[in-house]
C-alpha positions, 0 to 999 in steps of 0.5 A, a space after each residue: 919861522 920858529 918850532 913853536 907850534 899854538 894849539 886854540 880854541 874859541 867861541 866868541 873870537 877872544 882866544 882867537 885875537 890872543 892865540 894868533 897875535 902870539 903866534 905872530 910875534 913868535 913866528 909860531 903855526 898857528 892851528 884852530 881846533 872845532 868840535 862838530 857841537 852848536 855853541 852860538 848863541 846861549 843854547 851853546 854858552 849853557 851846553 859849554 859850561 855844561 861840559 865843561 863841569 863834566 869834564 866832559 869831550 867830545 869829537 874834534 874834526 880833523 886838525 892839520 900840523 906841518 910836522 908831527 906834535 912831539 916835532 915842536 920844541 914849544 905846543 901852547 895851547 889856548 882855551 876858553 876858561 868854562 865855569 872855573 874849567 877849561 874848554 871841552 875841545 881842549 881837553 878832548 886835544 889834551 886827553 888825545 894827544 898830551 902826552 906828545 907834547 915835549 913843553 907844552 905852555 897856557 893860555 887862558 881868556 876869560 870873562 870873569 875878574 877870577 884868574 881861575 888858575 887852577 885850570 892850568 893844574 887841572 890841563 896838566 893831569 893831560 901832559 906827560 909834564 907840568 907846564 912850562 910858561 901860563 897866562 890868564 888873558 881877561 880880554 879889553 881888561 887893564 893890563 891885558 896887554 900887558 900880561 901878554 906881553 909878560 908871557 911872551 917874555 917869558 917863551 921868547 926866553 924858554 925857546 932859547 932854553 930849548 
């Protein structure tokens, strides 16, 4: 097993699927972030957008990792893109623990054609170092598998140098 941790939040399952595939390919530990807010249905969809636009944070449900966050060589953080921003759940995690992450990479999943790469810079505001790799995936679209494989190639190259 590698010394990589994959942490993610997923409302619809797209980010979960992408992160499961990435974690499996890398032999990484996989941890889901959750909160107690009801985010299902159209009301939940609206709440997610409002939370993202307001850059709000929410209390996270407890989660467990096998080691302290700063003991991992790389932490890959996965988030859906909500209203052009990372999810409030991931924002909370990064605000609370971003300083503990030695090296970080991002996976953003999106519904739109726009790659929303500005999300990565937003997430970097909460970490002690800029991200080492990042990918924006539109699950089910042409090219998604290519970009996911390119991200895995970048991470493997990073892993050799860590």
